[in-house]
Structure formats: C-alpha cells, structure tokens
Biotite code that builds the C-alpha atoms (Angstrom):
import biotite.structure as struc

atoms = struc.array([
    struc.Atom([1.205, 29.806, -10.378], chain_id="A", res_id=1, res_name="MET", atom_name="CA", element="C"),
    struc.Atom([-2.269, 29.361, -8.929], chain_id="A", res_id=2, res_name="MET", atom_name="CA", element="C"),
    struc.Atom([-3.141, 28.999, -5.236], chain_id="A", res_id=3, res_name="LEU", atom_name="CA", element="C"),
    struc.Atom([-6.200, 26.976, -4.265], chain_id="A", res_id=4, res_name="ARG", atom_name="CA", element="C"),
    struc.Atom([-7.645, 24.523, -1.791], chain_id="A", res_id=5, res_name="LEU", atom_name="CA", element="C"),
    struc.Atom([-7.221, 20.807, -2.425], chain_id="A", res_id=6, res_name="ALA", atom_name="CA", element="C"),
    struc.Atom([-10.120, 18.566, -3.332], chain_id="A", res_id=7, res_name="ASN", atom_name="CA", element="C"),
    struc.Atom([-10.626, 14.816, -3.779], chain_id="A", res_id=8, res_name="LYS", atom_name="CA", element="C"),
    struc.Atom([-9.195, 14.891, -7.304], chain_id="A", res_id=9, res_name="SER", atom_name="CA", element="C"),
    struc.Atom([-5.806, 15.888, -5.796], chain_id="A", res_id=10, res_name="ASP", atom_name="CA", element="C"),
    struc.Atom([-5.387, 12.765, -3.647], chain_id="A", res_id=11, res_name="ILE", atom_name="CA", element="C"),
    struc.Atom([-3.103, 10.933, -6.086], chain_id="A", res_id=12, res_name="THR", atom_name="CA", element="C"),
    struc.Atom([-0.766, 13.905, -6.585], chain_id="A", res_id=13, res_name="GLN", atom_name="CA", element="C"),
    struc.Atom([-0.661, 14.650, -2.843], chain_id="A", res_id=14, res_name="LEU", atom_name="CA", element="C"),
    struc.Atom([0.211, 11.013, -2.163], chain_id="A", res_id=15, res_name="GLY", atom_name="CA", element="C"),
    struc.Atom([3.064, 11.182, -4.675], chain_id="A", res_id=16, res_name="HIS", atom_name="CA", element="C"),
    struc.Atom([4.396, 14.377, -3.085], chain_id="A", res_id=17, res_name="LEU", atom_name="CA", element="C"),
    struc.Atom([4.348, 12.855, 0.396], chain_id="A", res_id=18, res_name="LYS", atom_name="CA", element="C"),
    struc.Atom([6.131, 9.744, -0.921], chain_id="A", res_id=19, res_name="TRP", atom_name="CA", element="C"),
    struc.Atom([8.702, 11.955, -2.664], chain_id="A", res_id=20, res_name="GLN", atom_name="CA", element="C"),
    struc.Atom([9.384, 13.828, 0.595], chain_id="A", res_id=21, res_name="ALA", atom_name="CA", element="C"),
    struc.Atom([9.751, 10.576, 2.508], chain_id="A", res_id=22, res_name="LEU", atom_name="CA", element="C"),
    struc.Atom([12.247, 9.302, -0.053], chain_id="A", res_id=23, res_name="GLN", atom_name="CA", element="C"),
    struc.Atom([14.268, 12.500, 0.218], chain_id="A", res_id=24, res_name="GLU", atom_name="CA", element="C"),
    struc.Atom([14.607, 12.481, 3.973], chain_id="A", res_id=25, res_name="TYR", atom_name="CA", element="C"),
    struc.Atom([14.062, 8.970, 5.307], chain_id="A", res_id=26, res_name="THR", atom_name="CA", element="C"),
    struc.Atom([15.049, 5.416, 4.561], chain_id="A", res_id=27, res_name="GLU", atom_name="CA", element="C"),
    struc.Atom([12.004, 3.998, 2.826], chain_id="A", res_id=28, res_name="ILE", atom_name="CA", element="C"),
    struc.Atom([11.706, 0.896, 0.687], chain_id="A", res_id=29, res_name="ASN", atom_name="CA", element="C"),
    struc.Atom([10.213, 1.316, -2.808], chain_id="A", res_id=30, res_name="ASP", atom_name="CA", element="C"),
    struc.Atom([8.362, -1.976, -2.257], chain_id="A", res_id=31, res_name="ASN", atom_name="CA", element="C"),
    struc.Atom([6.210, -0.158, 0.314], chain_id="A", res_id=32, res_name="ASP", atom_name="CA", element="C"),
    struc.Atom([4.926, 2.471, -2.140], chain_id="A", res_id=33, res_name="LYS", atom_name="CA", element="C"),
    struc.Atom([1.629, 0.793, -3.060], chain_id="A", res_id=34, res_name="ALA", atom_name="CA", element="C"),
    struc.Atom([0.725, 0.151, 0.575], chain_id="A", res_id=35, res_name="THR", atom_name="CA", element="C"),
    struc.Atom([1.714, 3.684, 1.514], chain_id="A", res_id=36, res_name="PHE", atom_name="CA", element="C"),
    struc.Atom([-0.322, 5.227, -1.333], chain_id="A", res_id=37, res_name="GLN", atom_name="CA", element="C"),
    struc.Atom([-3.395, 3.254, -0.288], chain_id="A", res_id=38, res_name="GLU", atom_name="CA", element="C"),
    struc.Atom([-3.126, 4.206, 3.390], chain_id="A", res_id=39, res_name="ARG", atom_name="CA", element="C"),
    struc.Atom([-2.222, 7.842, 2.742], chain_id="A", res_id=40, res_name="TYR", atom_name="CA", element="C"),
    struc.Atom([-5.017, 8.102, 0.171], chain_id="A", res_id=41, res_name="GLY", atom_name="CA", element="C"),
    struc.Atom([-7.504, 6.965, 2.829], chain_id="A", res_id=42, res_name="ALA", atom_name="CA", element="C"),
    struc.Atom([-6.108, 9.564, 5.230], chain_id="A", res_id=43, res_name="PHE", atom_name="CA", element="C"),
    struc.Atom([-6.399, 12.304, 2.587], chain_id="A", res_id=44, res_name="LEU", atom_name="CA", element="C"),
    struc.Atom([-9.982, 11.324, 1.789], chain_id="A", res_id=45, res_name="LEU", atom_name="CA", element="C"),
    struc.Atom([-10.821, 11.705, 5.488], chain_id="A", res_id=46, res_name="MET", atom_name="CA", element="C"),
    struc.Atom([-9.027, 15.070, 5.610], chain_id="A", res_id=47, res_name="VAL", atom_name="CA", element="C"),
    struc.Atom([-10.663, 16.427, 2.461], chain_id="A", res_id=48, res_name="LEU", atom_name="CA", element="C"),
    struc.Atom([-14.163, 15.532, 3.648], chain_id="A", res_id=49, res_name="THR", atom_name="CA", element="C"),
    struc.Atom([-13.656, 17.057, 7.113], chain_id="A", res_id=50, res_name="ASN", atom_name="CA", element="C"),
    struc.Atom([-14.546, 20.777, 7.361], chain_id="A", res_id=51, res_name="PRO", atom_name="CA", element="C"),
    struc.Atom([-11.874, 21.277, 10.034], chain_id="A", res_id=52, res_name="ASP", atom_name="CA", element="C"),
    struc.Atom([-9.102, 20.538, 7.539], chain_id="A", res_id=53, res_name="TRP", atom_name="CA", element="C"),
    struc.Atom([-7.812, 22.556, 4.588], chain_id="A", res_id=54, res_name="LYS", atom_name="CA", element="C"),
    struc.Atom([-4.905, 21.750, 2.316], chain_id="A", res_id=55, res_name="ILE", atom_name="CA", element="C"),
    struc.Atom([-3.609, 24.835, 0.555], chain_id="A", res_id=56, res_name="TRP", atom_name="CA", element="C"),
    struc.Atom([-1.948, 24.168, -2.791], chain_id="A", res_id=57, res_name="LEU", atom_name="CA", element="C"),
    struc.Atom([0.367, 25.945, -5.167], chain_id="A", res_id=58, res_name="ALA", atom_name="CA", element="C"),
    struc.Atom([-0.253, 24.630, -8.667], chain_id="A", res_id=59, res_name="GLU", atom_name="CA", element="C"),
    struc.Atom([1.524, 25.200, -11.952], chain_id="A", res_id=60, res_name="GLN", atom_name="CA", element="C"),
    struc.Atom([0.400, 23.793, -15.299], chain_id="A", res_id=61, res_name="ASN", atom_name="CA", element="C"),
    struc.Atom([-1.962, 21.371, -13.569], chain_id="A", res_id=62, res_name="GLY", atom_name="CA", element="C"),
    struc.Atom([0.720, 20.014, -11.226], chain_id="A", res_id=63, res_name="HIS", atom_name="CA", element="C"),
    struc.Atom([0.846, 20.560, -7.477], chain_id="A", res_id=64, res_name="ILE", atom_name="CA", element="C"),
    struc.Atom([4.219, 22.131, -6.678], chain_id="A", res_id=65, res_name="ILE", atom_name="CA", element="C"),
    struc.Atom([3.686, 22.981, -3.019], chain_id="A", res_id=66, res_name="GLY", atom_name="CA", element="C"),
    struc.Atom([1.298, 22.616, -0.122], chain_id="A", res_id=67, res_name="HIS", atom_name="CA", element="C"),
    struc.Atom([0.508, 23.533, 3.478], chain_id="A", res_id=68, res_name="ILE", atom_name="CA", element="C"),
    struc.Atom([-1.943, 21.529, 5.599], chain_id="A", res_id=69, res_name="TYR", atom_name="CA", element="C"),
    struc.Atom([-4.190, 23.340, 8.098], chain_id="A", res_id=70, res_name="ALA", atom_name="CA", element="C"),
    struc.Atom([-6.269, 21.663, 10.819], chain_id="A", res_id=71, res_name="GLN", atom_name="CA", element="C"),
    struc.Atom([-8.726, 23.688, 12.899], chain_id="A", res_id=72, res_name="ARG", atom_name="CA", element="C"),
    struc.Atom([-9.045, 22.517, 16.499], chain_id="A", res_id=73, res_name="VAL", atom_name="CA", element="C"),
    struc.Atom([-11.035, 23.873, 19.422], chain_id="A", res_id=74, res_name="VAL", atom_name="CA", element="C"),
    struc.Atom([-8.876, 25.905, 21.753], chain_id="A", res_id=75, res_name="LYS", atom_name="CA", element="C"),
    struc.Atom([-9.555, 25.075, 25.363], chain_id="A", res_id=76, res_name="LYS", atom_name="CA", element="C"),
    struc.Atom([-11.889, 27.694, 26.789], chain_id="A", res_id=77, res_name="ALA", atom_name="CA", element="C"),
    struc.Atom([-12.597, 28.559, 30.394], chain_id="A", res_id=78, res_name="ALA", atom_name="CA", element="C"),
    struc.Atom([-15.961, 27.466, 31.761], chain_id="A", res_id=79, res_name="PHE", atom_name="CA", element="C"),
    struc.Atom([-18.714, 29.625, 30.316], chain_id="A", res_id=80, res_name="GLY", atom_name="CA", element="C"),
    struc.Atom([-16.550, 31.155, 27.580], chain_id="A", res_id=81, res_name="GLU", atom_name="CA", element="C"),
    struc.Atom([-17.300, 30.747, 23.920], chain_id="A", res_id=82, res_name="GLU", atom_name="CA", element="C"),
    struc.Atom([-15.026, 28.210, 22.254], chain_id="A", res_id=83, res_name="ALA", atom_name="CA", element="C"),
    struc.Atom([-12.299, 29.653, 20.056], chain_id="A", res_id=84, res_name="LYS", atom_name="CA", element="C"),
    struc.Atom([-10.309, 27.931, 17.386], chain_id="A", res_id=85, res_name="TYR", atom_name="CA", element="C"),
    struc.Atom([-6.643, 27.330, 16.827], chain_id="A", res_id=86, res_name="LEU", atom_name="CA", element="C"),
    struc.Atom([-5.296, 26.235, 13.448], chain_id="A", res_id=87, res_name="VAL", atom_name="CA", element="C"),
    struc.Atom([-2.335, 23.878, 13.321], chain_id="A", res_id=88, res_name="LYS", atom_name="CA", element="C"),
    struc.Atom([-0.203, 24.296, 10.199], chain_id="A", res_id=89, res_name="LEU", atom_name="CA", element="C"),
    struc.Atom([1.946, 21.412, 8.986], chain_id="A", res_id=90, res_name="SER", atom_name="CA", element="C"),
    struc.Atom([3.294, 19.646, 5.912], chain_id="A", res_id=91, res_name="ASN", atom_name="CA", element="C"),
    struc.Atom([5.027, 22.657, 4.361], chain_id="A", res_id=92, res_name="PHE", atom_name="CA", element="C"),
    struc.Atom([6.467, 21.334, 1.108], chain_id="A", res_id=93, res_name="TYR", atom_name="CA", element="C"),
    struc.Atom([7.587, 22.338, -2.356], chain_id="A", res_id=94, res_name="THR", atom_name="CA", element="C"),
    struc.Atom([8.854, 20.026, -5.055], chain_id="A", res_id=95, res_name="THR", atom_name="CA", element="C"),
    struc.Atom([12.653, 19.969, -5.417], chain_id="A", res_id=96, res_name="PRO", atom_name="CA", element="C"),
    struc.Atom([12.706, 21.733, -8.802], chain_id="A", res_id=97, res_name="VAL", atom_name="CA", element="C"),
    struc.Atom([10.526, 24.565, -7.475], chain_id="A", res_id=98, res_name="CYS", atom_name="CA", element="C"),
    struc.Atom([12.457, 25.359, -4.325], chain_id="A", res_id=99, res_name="ARG", atom_name="CA", element="C"),
    struc.Atom([14.014, 28.747, -3.558], chain_id="A", res_id=100, res_name="LYS", atom_name="CA", element="C"),
    struc.Atom([11.476, 30.526, -5.767], chain_id="A", res_id=101, res_name="GLN", atom_name="CA", element="C"),
    struc.Atom([9.308, 31.958, -2.994], chain_id="A", res_id=102, res_name="GLY", atom_name="CA", element="C"),
    struc.Atom([6.475, 29.474, -3.531], chain_id="A", res_id=103, res_name="ILE", atom_name="CA", element="C"),
    struc.Atom([6.062, 28.546, 0.129], chain_id="A", res_id=104, res_name="LEU", atom_name="CA", element="C"),
    struc.Atom([6.365, 32.198, 1.106], chain_id="A", res_id=105, res_name="GLN", atom_name="CA", element="C"),
    struc.Atom([3.505, 33.079, -1.251], chain_id="A", res_id=106, res_name="THR", atom_name="CA", element="C"),
    struc.Atom([1.442, 30.101, -0.100], chain_id="A", res_id=107, res_name="LEU", atom_name="CA", element="C"),
    struc.Atom([2.090, 30.939, 3.556], chain_id="A", res_id=108, res_name="PHE", atom_name="CA", element="C"),
    struc.Atom([0.997, 34.560, 2.987], chain_id="A", res_id=109, res_name="ALA", atom_name="CA", element="C"),
    struc.Atom([-2.303, 33.309, 1.520], chain_id="A", res_id=110, res_name="ALA", atom_name="CA", element="C"),
    struc.Atom([-2.847, 30.977, 4.476], chain_id="A", res_id=111, res_name="VAL", atom_name="CA", element="C"),
    struc.Atom([-2.068, 33.810, 6.899], chain_id="A", res_id=112, res_name="MET", atom_name="CA", element="C"),
    struc.Atom([-4.596, 36.084, 5.164], chain_id="A", res_id=113, res_name="ALA", atom_name="CA", element="C"),
    struc.Atom([-7.223, 33.331, 5.490], chain_id="A", res_id=114, res_name="TRP", atom_name="CA", element="C"),
    struc.Atom([-6.375, 32.879, 9.190], chain_id="A", res_id=115, res_name="LEU", atom_name="CA", element="C"),
    struc.Atom([-6.697, 36.624, 9.810], chain_id="A", res_id=116, res_name="GLN", atom_name="CA", element="C"),
    struc.Atom([-9.995, 36.856, 7.943], chain_id="A", res_id=117, res_name="SER", atom_name="CA", element="C"),
    struc.Atom([-11.408, 34.161, 10.252], chain_id="A", res_id=118, res_name="HIS", atom_name="CA", element="C"),
    struc.Atom([-9.647, 35.577, 13.341], chain_id="A", res_id=119, res_name="GLN", atom_name="CA", element="C"),
    struc.Atom([-7.941, 32.252, 14.039], chain_id="A", res_id=120, res_name="TYR", atom_name="CA", element="C"),
    struc.Atom([-4.802, 31.873, 16.075], chain_id="A", res_id=121, res_name="GLU", atom_name="CA", element="C"),
    struc.Atom([-2.296, 29.421, 14.650], chain_id="A", res_id=122, res_name="TYR", atom_name="CA", element="C"),
    struc.Atom([0.636, 27.249, 15.488], chain_id="A", res_id=123, res_name="THR", atom_name="CA", element="C"),
    struc.Atom([3.161, 25.607, 13.216], chain_id="A", res_id=124, res_name="ILE", atom_name="CA", element="C"),
    struc.Atom([3.886, 21.932, 13.654], chain_id="A", res_id=125, res_name="ILE", atom_name="CA", element="C"),
    struc.Atom([7.432, 21.339, 12.448], chain_id="A", res_id=126, res_name="ASN", atom_name="CA", element="C"),
    struc.Atom([7.862, 18.122, 10.529], chain_id="A", res_id=127, res_name="GLU", atom_name="CA", element="C"),
    struc.Atom([11.461, 17.967, 9.322], chain_id="A", res_id=128, res_name="PRO", atom_name="CA", element="C"),
    struc.Atom([10.617, 15.687, 6.409], chain_id="A", res_id=129, res_name="THR", atom_name="CA", element="C"),
    struc.Atom([7.961, 18.096, 5.140], chain_id="A", res_id=130, res_name="MET", atom_name="CA", element="C"),
    struc.Atom([9.258, 21.575, 6.017], chain_id="A", res_id=131, res_name="SER", atom_name="CA", element="C"),
    struc.Atom([11.097, 22.070, 2.782], chain_id="A", res_id=132, res_name="ILE", atom_name="CA", element="C"),
    struc.Atom([10.999, 25.196, 0.747], chain_id="A", res_id=133, res_name="GLY", atom_name="CA", element="C"),
])
C-alpha cells in the first residue's frame, strides 16, 4: 500500500468512490450517475487546484482504496494577532473489500504527522456516508 496526495489524474477514481459510498448509505438513482460524476468532478478539480485543500490517498496496485480530505481554513484570531490555521478533516473512506485492515488508521496517522509538522490544529467533520473504515 502506498500513501500519497491526490492529483488531477485521480478525479475519475475519486468520483467513483464517492458514488460507491452514496450507493451504500443513501437512496440514489443510478440514472443520476453521469450528472453526479460531472458535478463532483468539477468540485474535485477546484479542490485539487486550491492550495488550502489536500486529499490523502491510500493506493494499492494503482487503485485508490481509501482517502481523507483535509481543508485548511483561517482560525479566527484576535485583533493584532497573527492568523493561525485549522484543518478540517472529512470524507474518511475505504473501499468495502479493504475495510477492517487498518488502512484508515494508517492514513490517519500520516495525516496527523503532516498536521503536527505544520503545527496545525484540526477538527473532524463527521459525514456518516463517508466515515467508513
């Protein structure tokens, strides 16, 4: 398993993973897949070209098997204080066949090391349809 940051070439796979999660945990019509993929692809392109976003991936044999999204936001500072950053973590997900193998735990440890190296505080945004591991 390899851990890395997502790039534009991952948009299609990330879209499929999001669709897969939605199918698992919500009522979604297969007829909506093309529209969803187009809209989510546009969102991912915006995310992947914004320096305040990172998508951490777990990859195996060229396939994304897990991910965690991280968005850096400015933490409200008192007047005259230097701005600090907070990182919101969301979209924790592993593919069904890779669950209960410690993949998200390993991915989360890598994200935590990155947060510590940048001295960022963090918060976890719980999304029931994506917090699967």
